[in-house]
N, C-alpha and C positions, 0 to 999 in steps of 0.2 A: 930342533930349533931351541936356542938358548931362551931362558925365561925372558931376559931383557929384550931380546929381538922379538919374542912373541908379544910382549907388552906394546912395543912400538908398532907391530904390524896391526893390532887390534885397535890401536889408537888411530892409525891412519885409515882404517876402514870405516871407524866411526866419523871422523872428520869428513872423509869423502862422501859419506851417506847424507851428511847435513848440507853439502854444498848445493847451491842452485843448479839445477840442470841434470842432477843424477836422482836416484830412486828416492832418497830421503827428502831431497828438495820438491820432487814432484809430489810426494805424498803430502808435504806441508802445503803445496800450492793448491792441491785438490781439496784441501779443508777450507780454503779462503774462497769466499764467494767472488764469482767473476764480477768485474766492475761495470760491465755493460749489459744491455739487452739489445738483440738484434734480430732482424728477419728480412728476408728478401723475397721478391715475387717477379714474375715474368709474364709479358703477354706478346703474342706473335702479332705483328702489325703489318704483315704483308698485304697490300691491297688485294681484294678479291676479285676485282674487274679491272680492265685496262684504264690507267689513269695518265695524264700528262706527267712528265718526269721533271725534276727541279734541277738546276745547277747550270746546264749549259743550253742556251738559247736557241742554238742550232738544231736541237732535237724537237721537231714539231710533232712528230707521231707519238702516240701512248707508248708504254712499255709493252714488251712482247712476251711477258712471263718472268719468272724468278729464276736467277742463278742460284742465290740463297735466300732464305727468308730474312726478313726485317723483325727487329725486336725492340720492345721497350721493357726496361728493367728498372727496379728500384731496390734500394737497401734503407731500411729505417733502423736508426740508432738511439738508444735512450741511455743517458748517463745515471749515475746513482742518485742524484736530485730530482730525476724525473724529466730533465730537459731532453727535447727530442729533435731530430733532423731527419729529413728524407731526401735521398739523392736519387735523381730519376735520369737514367741515360737513354738516349733515343738514336736509332739508326735512321735518322732524317737529316735534311739539309740544315735545319735550324729550329729553334723554339720560338714559333711565332707568338707574338704578344697576345693575340686573341686567344691562343691555345693555353698559355700560362695563366692568364687572367681568369678564364673559365675553370680550369682545373684547381687552381689555388683557392678561389672563392667556394667551390664545391667541397674541397677538402677540410677547409677550415670550418664549413658549416657542419659536416658530418663528423668529423673527428677532432675538432678544436686545435688543429695544427696552423699555427700563424704563417702568413706568407713568407716571413723572413726565415723560417725553418724549412722551406722547400727549395732545394737547388735543382734545377732542370738543365741538362746539358745534351747537345746534339752532336753526334759524330761528324756531321757535314760530309756525309757520303752524297755524291751526286748521281747515285743510281737509286734514289728514293723517289716518292711522289711529291708533286708540287700541290701541297694539300691546302693552301690558303685561298684558292680560287672558287669562284661561284659554282662551277661544274664539279667541284669536290666536296661539297658540304655534307653529304652522306658519310664520306670517309673521315672528315674533320670531327664530326659528331661521334662517331665511332671509335676513333682514337681517343678523344677525350674521355669517353666512358670507359675505355680500357684503363687509362692513366688513373683515373679516380678509384677504380675498382682494386688494381694492384698496390697503390698507395694505401688503401683501406686495409687490405689483406696483410701488408707488411706491418701496419701500426697495430692490428689486433692479434698478430701471432709472434710478438717478440719473446725470445727466450734468452737465458744468460749466455754471455759471449766475452771474449776478450779481443781486443785489437792491436795490431802492431803495424808499425810504419817502416819501410826501408825504400831504397830506390836502386836503380842500376842505369845503364845507357844503351841506347839502340841507334845505330847509324842508318835510319831510313830517310830522314829528311835531308833536304838541300835547299839552301836558300835560292829563290828563283828570281832574285832581281839583278840582272846583269847590266852594269853601266855601258851605254852606248852613246857617244856624243854627249849631248845635253839632256838625255833622258836615260830611262831604265826599261830594259826589255824583259818580257817574261820568258827567261831561259836560265837553265841551270847555273848557278854561280857557287862553285865549291869554296870561294874565299868569303861569302857573305856570312852574317850571323846566324847562328842556330842555336838550339837548345834541345840537346840528345837526352835529357834527363827523363827517366821513367819512374815517377813516383807510383808506390804501391801501398794501399791500405788493405791489409788482410783481416778477415774476421773468422774466428774459430769458436766452435761451440764448446760445451762442457765436456765432450769426448775428445777435445783437442783436434778435431778434423776440420779442414777448411770448409767453410761455408760460403764465403764470397771473397772476391777480390775486386777492389776499385782500382784502376790503374790509368795512368794518363800519358799523353805524348802530344807534342806540338808540331803537326804536320797536317796540311790538307789531306783529307781522306778521298783522294781523287786519282787513284791508279787508272780506274777505269771511267769510261763515259759512253757505254753502250746502252742499248734499249733494253736492259733486263734489270729487275731489282737485284741490289747486291749491297752488302754491308761494307764491301771493299776490304782494304787491309785491316781496318779496325774490327770488322765483323769476323774476318778469319781468325785474328789474335784471340777474340772471345771464344770463337768455336773451338780452336785448338786447346785452349786452357781447360774448357769443360770437358772435352773428350778425354784429355789426360788426367783429369781430376774428377771422377764420377761423383755427382752431388754437388759439385761447385757451381755457383753462379758468378760469371765474370762480367764486369761492367766497366766500359771504356769511357773516360772523360776527356774530351778533346782539349788541348792546350791552345796557346797563342800561335796558331800555325797559320795566321793569314798570309804571309809571304814565304811560306815553305811548301815544298812538293816532295811527294815519293818520286824517286828515280831508281831504276828505269820504270816507264809507264806504259800503258796502252795495250797490255796482254794480261790476260787474267792470271797466268802463271806468276807474274811479278806482284799482282795483288796478294796471291798466297804466299810468296816468298816474304814479302813485307810484313805479312800477318805472322807467320812463323818467326821472323826476326824479332818482332815485338813480343810475341808470346814467350820466347826464349829469354828476352830480357826481363819479363815479370818472374820467370822461373828463377832466374839469377837473384833477384831481390828476395824471393822466398827462401832461397838457399842461405842468403845472408842472415835472414832470421833464424833458421834452424841450426846452422853449423858455426856461426860467429856471433854468439850473444852480445859481445862488447859492442857490435855494430846495430844491433837491433834496438829499436825505439818503442818500447811498450807504450801504449797510448791510454792516458787516463783522462780524466775531466779536470774542471767542469766543462761542459759543453756550452758554447755561446754562439749565437747566430744573429747577424745583423744584414739588413738589406735597405739600401737607400739609392735614391737616384741623384745624379748631378746633372745640371743642364749643360749641354754642349752647344756651342753657337756656331752658326754658318756666317759666311761673309755677308756683308751688309747688301750687296747688290743682289743676292740670291733671292731675297724676299722670303726666306724660310723662317718660321719660328724655331726657338731652341728645342734640342731633342733632349728628352729626359732619359739618361743612360744609366742602366742599373749596375750597382756594385755590391756584391755580397762578400761577407767574411764569415766562414765557419771555423771557429777555434775550438780545438781539443786540448784545453789546458796549455801547457807549455811543451807539448809534444809535436803537433801538426796544426797548421793553420792554412785553410783552403781560401784563396781570394778567387772568387768567381766574376769574371767580366763579360758584359755582353757583346755581341756582334762578332765580326771577324777581326779580332785584334792581331796585330803583328808581333813578332817575337820580341821586339824591343821592349814590350811591356812585362813580360815573363823575366827577362834578364835583368832590367832595371829593379822590379819590385823585389827580387830574390836578393839583389844586391844591397838594397836600402833597408829591407826588413830583417834578413838573417842576422842573428847575434849568437854568441857561443852558448849562452844559457836559455835561449829562446826555442820557439817552435819551428821545426821544419817548414819551409815556405813551398806550397804548391799553388801555381798560378794556372787557372783554366780560363780558356775563352769560349765563345759559342754558347754562353750560359743565359738563360732566363728571357733573352730577346734576340731576335734575328731580323736585320734589315740591310745589311751590307758592311763594307769594310770601315774599320777605325784605324787609320795609320797613326803611327807616332810622329811626332814633329819632325824627325829626321826624314822619315818616308814622305811625308807630305810636302816638305820643301824641295825633296830630290825629284818628285813627280814619279810618273810610271803608273801602272795598272791599279795598284792598291791605293793611290792617292787620288783617283779620278772618279771614285763613285759618288762622292758629295763634296760641295765646296766649304770644307771645315775651316774653322779659324785656327790658326796655328797654336793656340793655347790648350787645344783639347787634351794633350797628353797631360800637361800639368794639371788641369782640372781633374782628370781621372785619377791620376797618382795622388793627388791631394785629397780626394774623397776616400781612398784606400787607406791613407795614413790617418785621416780622422776616425774612421771606423775601427782601425786596429788600435788607436790610442784608447778608444772608449772600451774595448775589450780589457785593456790594462786597468783601467780605471774601475771596471767592475769587480777586478780581483782584489781591491783595496778594502 
């Protein structure tokens, strides 16, 4: 080898060693303190005795046992300034207001975590317990105790971590509103609006091993409606990810799936297939992080959390008072922003908010439904005026969508203001 060629070769190796993603870059990265602290905790919440089931009114008898266990999981995150957030996911029909109030109050008293820094989300499985009834008070109290315990464990055991965000797609959901004459039937509609995005927030420790993945999808978690406890497709997706990545905790966050169903349905094999499809989509998002760095989004701070209610009105002839509807924003600097909406919101909210809030230099927008309160459907203006199943739960005023979206923008603008 000529002396000139040898010099060029050594120079090339030196340059390569200092590039991010190769050994020299790894060594430099290892010397840099990780920007987050994180911890996860899990509790099994499968009922220990026969309880009534939530979701389908036609099932009058209690559950006959468990096909799979049900879980509550949480991940606690803390930025370099000491700001914290805890995200809790539940294999339940929804987050009852009484449950959130009790848990949030106790966690703030014991650990100083303000209510706006607690995000609670339910997978909306219809094979979980109806835990808000008088005859299920023992389960309700035990559930609340479990949640307070695991939130406390996660807050007390945080260690250095780094976060990344990416996303992929999964074709599990199909719109279920099919036009028929002057109304809409609850049938598969392949032409209706959907949101197939699978957002993924991954947490890695100092050893660069996956410790947690939080992932979302906008689709009813209702492949099955039999009389057994089951996490449904979302439960299987979490199970498969944890089996394929020993030591990982997988947390599913339900999106705006109020008018979306998984198809096909009504056989256990389909719930498993949908779960595998969703788990594979998460794997694809993780692959993006590992193999195509230009697409990954390292998540930095500062962390900001806001939670407020907006009054939604009913028609005057209903005689009902306004409904205080919770809207929460969790912002990770300019990298990711989670908008968490209460109740069963339809997909229009996700599509609209991502369209209005996304900007080239801004955070990725992640819209979750079924968060912090559960009491029924919240249609968009379009769905309300069209009619059909999702529009009939309550006599909403047509301005409910504008009020919700307006509150979201208000909170998002306040996060901008706090940066200045």
